[in-house]
C-alpha positions as a Markdown table, in Angstrom:
| # | Residue | x | y | z |
|---|---|---|---|---|
| 1 | Unk | 4.0 | -1.5 | -21.6 |
| 2 | Unk | 4.7 | -3.7 | -18.6 |
| 3 | Unk | 5.1 | -6.8 | -20.7 |
| 4 | Unk | 7.5 | -4.9 | -23.0 |
| 5 | Unk | 9.7 | -4.0 | -20.0 |
| 6 | Unk | 9.5 | -7.6 | -18.7 |
| 7 | Unk | 10.8 | -8.9 | -22.0 |
| 8 | Unk | 13.7 | -6.5 | -22.0 |
| 9 | Unk | 14.6 | -7.5 | -18.4 |
| 10 | Unk | 14.2 | -11.2 | -19.3 |
| 11 | Unk | 16.6 | -10.9 | -22.2 |
| 12 | Unk | 19.1 | -9.1 | -19.8 |
| 13 | Unk | 18.8 | -12.0 | -17.4 |
| 14 | Unk | 20.2 | -14.3 | -20.1 |
| 15 | Unk | 23.4 | -12.4 | -19.8 |
| 16 | Unk | 24.0 | -13.6 | -16.3 |
| 17 | Unk | 22.6 | -10.7 | -14.1 |
| 18 | Unk | 22.4 | -11.8 | -10.5 |
| 19 | Unk | 19.2 | -11.7 | -8.5 |
| 20 | Unk | 20.0 | -8.4 | -6.7 |
| 21 | Unk | 20.5 | -6.5 | -10.0 |
| 22 | Unk | 17.4 | -8.1 | -11.4 |
| 23 | Unk | 15.4 | -7.0 | -8.3 |
| 24 | Unk | 16.7 | -3.5 | -8.7 |
| 25 | Unk | 15.8 | -3.4 | -12.4 |
| 26 | Unk | 12.3 | -4.7 | -11.8 |
| 27 | Unk | 11.8 | -2.3 | -8.9 |
| 28 | Unk | 12.8 | 0.7 | -11.1 |
| 29 | Unk | 11.1 | -0.3 | -14.3 |
| 30 | Unk | 7.9 | -2.1 | -13.1 |
| 31 | Unk | 7.1 | -1.7 | -9.4 |
| 32 | Unk | 7.6 | 2.0 | -9.5 |
| 33 | Unk | 4.9 | 2.2 | -12.1 |
| 34 | Unk | 2.6 | 0.0 | -10.2 |
| 35 | Unk | 3.1 | 2.1 | -7.1 |
| 36 | Unk | 2.6 | 5.4 | -8.8 |
| 37 | Unk | -0.7 | 6.8 | -7.6 |
| 38 | Unk | -1.8 | 3.4 | -6.5 |
| 39 | Unk | -3.7 | 4.9 | -3.6 |
| 40 | Unk | -6.5 | 5.8 | -6.1 |
| 41 | Unk | -7.0 | 2.1 | -6.6 |
| 42 | Unk | -8.4 | 1.7 | -3.0 |
| 43 | Unk | -11.8 | 0.0 | -3.0 |
| 44 | Unk | -11.8 | -1.0 | -6.6 |
| 45 | Unk | -13.1 | -4.5 | -7.4 |
| 46 | Unk | -10.6 | -7.3 | -7.8 |
| 47 | Unk | -11.3 | -7.6 | -11.5 |
| 48 | Unk | -9.8 | -4.1 | -12.0 |
| 49 | Unk | -6.8 | -4.7 | -9.8 |
| 50 | Unk | -6.1 | -8.2 | -11.1 |
| 51 | Unk | -4.1 | -7.2 | -14.2 |
| 52 | Unk | -1.6 | -5.2 | -12.1 |
| 53 | Unk | -1.5 | -8.1 | -9.6 |
| 54 | Unk | -0.5 | -10.4 | -12.5 |
| 55 | Unk | 2.2 | -8.0 | -13.6 |
| 56 | Unk | 3.7 | -8.0 | -10.1 |
| 57 | Unk | 3.5 | -11.8 | -10.0 |
| 58 | Unk | 5.3 | -12.1 | -13.3 |
| 59 | Unk | 8.0 | -9.7 | -12.1 |
| 60 | Unk | 8.5 | -11.8 | -9.0 |
| 61 | Unk | 8.7 | -15.0 | -11.1 |
| 62 | Unk | 11.3 | -13.3 | -13.4 |
| 63 | Unk | 13.5 | -12.1 | -10.5 |
| 64 | Unk | 13.4 | -15.5 | -8.7 |
| 65 | Unk | 13.7 | -17.5 | -11.9 |
| 66 | Unk | 10.4 | -19.4 | -11.4 |
| 67 | Unk | 8.3 | -20.9 | -14.1 |
| 68 | Unk | 4.7 | -19.8 | -14.8 |
| 69 | Unk | 3.3 | -22.7 | -12.8 |
| 70 | Unk | 5.3 | -22.1 | -9.6 |
| 71 | Unk | 3.5 | -20.5 | -6.7 |
| 72 | Unk | 4.5 | -16.9 | -6.3 |
| 73 | Unk | 3.6 | -16.1 | -2.7 |
| 74 | Unk | 6.9 | -17.5 | -1.3 |
| 75 | Unk | 8.8 | -15.5 | -3.9 |
| 76 | Unk | 7.0 | -12.3 | -2.9 |
| 77 | Unk | 7.8 | -12.9 | 0.8 |
| 78 | Unk | 11.4 | -13.6 | 0.0 |
| 79 | Unk | 11.7 | -10.4 | -2.0 |
| 80 | Unk | 9.9 | -8.5 | 0.7 |
| 81 | Unk | 7.2 | -7.3 | -1.8 |
| 82 | Unk | 3.7 | -6.8 | -0.4 |
| 83 | Unk | 0.9 | -8.1 | -2.6 |
| 84 | Unk | -0.8 | -5.4 | -4.6 |
| 85 | Unk | -3.9 | -5.1 | -2.3 |
| 86 | Unk | -1.6 | -4.6 | 0.7 |
| 87 | Unk | 0.6 | -2.1 | -1.3 |
| 88 | Unk | -2.5 | 0.0 | -1.8 |
| 89 | Unk | -3.4 | -0.1 | 1.8 |
| 90 | Unk | 0.2 | 0.7 | 2.8 |
| 91 | Unk | 0.2 | 3.8 | 0.6 |
| 92 | Unk | -3.1 | 5.1 | 2.1 |
| 93 | Unk | -2.0 | 4.3 | 5.7 |
| 94 | Unk | 1.2 | 6.2 | 5.0 |
| 95 | Unk | -0.8 | 9.2 | 3.8 |
| 96 | Unk | -2.9 | 8.9 | 7.0 |
| 97 | Unk | 0.3 | 8.8 | 9.1 |
| 98 | Unk | 1.6 | 11.9 | 7.5 |
| 99 | Unk | -1.7 | 13.7 | 8.0 |
| 100 | Unk | -1.9 | 12.5 | 11.6 |
| 101 | Unk | 1.5 | 13.9 | 12.3 |
| 102 | Unk | 1.0 | 17.1 | 10.4 |
| 103 | Unk | 3.5 | 16.2 | 7.8 |
| 104 | Unk | 1.1 | 16.4 | 4.9 |
| 105 | Unk | -0.4 | 19.4 | 3.0 |
| 106 | Unk | -3.2 | 21.1 | 4.9 |
| 107 | Unk | -5.9 | 20.1 | 2.4 |
| 108 | Unk | -5.3 | 16.4 | 3.2 |
| 109 | Unk | -5.5 | 17.0 | 7.0 |
| 110 | Unk | -8.7 | 19.0 | 6.6 |
| 111 | Unk | -10.5 | 16.0 | 5.1 |
| 112 | Unk | -10.0 | 14.1 | 8.3 |
| 113 | Unk | -11.7 | 14.4 | 11.7 |
| 114 | Unk | -10.1 | 12.7 | 14.7 |
| 115 | Unk | -12.6 | 11.0 | 17.0 |
| 116 | Unk | -11.5 | 13.3 | 19.9 |
| 117 | Unk | -12.5 | 16.4 | 17.9 |
| 118 | Unk | -16.1 | 15.3 | 17.4 |
| 119 | Unk | -18.3 | 16.8 | 20.1 |
| 120 | Unk | -20.6 | 13.8 | 20.6 |
| 121 | Unk | -17.6 | 11.4 | 20.9 |
| 122 | Unk | -15.5 | 13.3 | 23.4 |
| 123 | Unk | -16.9 | 11.2 | 26.3 |
| 124 | Unk | -16.0 | 7.9 | 24.7 |
| 125 | Unk | -12.9 | 5.9 | 25.6 |
| 126 | Unk | -11.9 | 5.8 | 21.9 |
| 127 | Unk | -11.6 | 9.6 | 21.9 |
| 128 | Unk | -8.2 | 9.3 | 23.7 |
| 129 | Unk | -6.9 | 7.0 | 20.9 |
| 130 | Unk | -5.7 | 8.1 | 17.5 |
| 131 | Unk | -8.8 | 6.9 | 15.7 |
| 132 | Unk | -10.5 | 9.0 | 13.0 |
| 133 | Unk | -14.2 | 9.4 | 12.4 |
| 134 | Unk | -15.3 | 7.5 | 9.3 |
| 135 | Unk | -17.9 | 9.7 | 7.4 |
| 136 | Unk | -21.0 | 8.0 | 6.2 |
| 137 | Unk | -20.8 | 7.1 | 2.6 |
| 138 | Unk | -23.9 | 6.6 | 0.5 |
| 139 | Unk | -22.4 | 5.0 | -2.5 |
| 140 | Unk | -19.6 | 2.5 | -3.4 |
| 141 | Unk | -17.8 | 5.4 | -5.2 |
| 142 | Unk | -17.8 | 7.5 | -2.1 |
| 143 | Unk | -16.4 | 4.6 | -0.1 |
| 144 | Unk | -13.3 | 5.0 | -2.2 |
| 145 | Unk | -12.8 | 8.6 | -1.3 |
| 146 | Unk | -9.7 | 9.3 | 0.9 |
| 147 | Unk | -11.8 | 10.9 | 3.6 |
| 148 | Unk | -13.6 | 7.5 | 4.0 |
| 149 | Unk | -11.0 | 4.9 | 3.0 |
| 150 | Unk | -8.2 | 6.6 | 4.9 |
| 151 | Unk | -9.8 | 6.5 | 8.3 |
| 152 | Unk | -11.1 | 2.9 | 7.7 |
| 153 | Unk | -7.6 | 1.7 | 7.0 |
| 154 | Unk | -6.0 | 3.8 | 9.7 |
| 155 | Unk | -8.4 | 2.6 | 12.4 |
| 156 | Unk | -7.7 | -1.0 | 11.4 |
| 157 | Unk | -4.0 | -0.6 | 12.2 |
| 158 | Unk | -2.9 | -1.6 | 15.7 |
| 159 | Unk | -2.4 | 1.4 | 18.1 |
| 160 | Unk | 1.3 | 0.5 | 18.7 |
| 161 | Unk | 2.0 | 1.1 | 15.0 |
| 162 | Unk | 0.0 | 4.3 | 14.7 |
| 163 | Unk | 1.7 | 5.8 | 17.8 |
| 164 | Unk | 5.3 | 5.5 | 16.4 |
| 165 | Unk | 7.0 | 8.9 | 16.0 |
| 166 | Unk | 9.3 | 8.1 | 13.1 |
| 167 | Unk | 8.2 | 7.6 | 9.5 |
| 168 | Unk | 10.8 | 4.9 | 8.8 |
| 169 | Unk | 9.8 | 2.9 | 11.8 |
| 170 | Unk | 6.2 | 3.3 | 10.9 |
| 171 | Unk | 6.8 | 2.0 | 7.4 |
| 172 | Unk | 8.8 | -1.0 | 8.7 |
| 173 | Unk | 6.2 | -1.9 | 11.3 |
| 174 | Unk | 3.3 | -1.4 | 8.9 |
| 175 | Unk | 5.0 | -3.6 | 6.2 |
| 176 | Unk | 5.5 | -6.3 | 8.9 |
| 177 | Unk | 1.9 | -6.0 | 9.9 |
| 178 | Unk | 0.7 | -6.5 | 6.3 |
| 179 | Unk | 2.9 | -9.4 | 5.8 |
């Protein structure tokens, strides 16, 4: 399906569409599908994520007019597109931000336990920070659960980003952090 969309866009580019229009077309037709529910991809092996990564790279090459042999990382940076692995972390971190600031549904917030709410951790210095307790996971599959992966990603983000009180500012700082 992605290759089909890329072919249509590529044919359109022959008619002289400029880079901004191509970027918007690719964002609407391809990146929106890559980003749809990509938080469920957290923790998957690279072999599973690689095909989507290749689609994103092909889309960047198309927008920038690069050949298949050109390196795509500078193009991704110029387009301000995070690589797929960081897009996944970005989505999970955004869900954690929403849960932390009570902007998410209650069932998401109930999966998480701040370090300050844990009885045995109240005396620690980290209890005053915005860290979350990472539950013990017994299998690789349970490592991928939001209740585990969310706090791991959240705790790895610098405190100055986590403490921002505006969603748009949080997104901007987080994207800069992942770049």
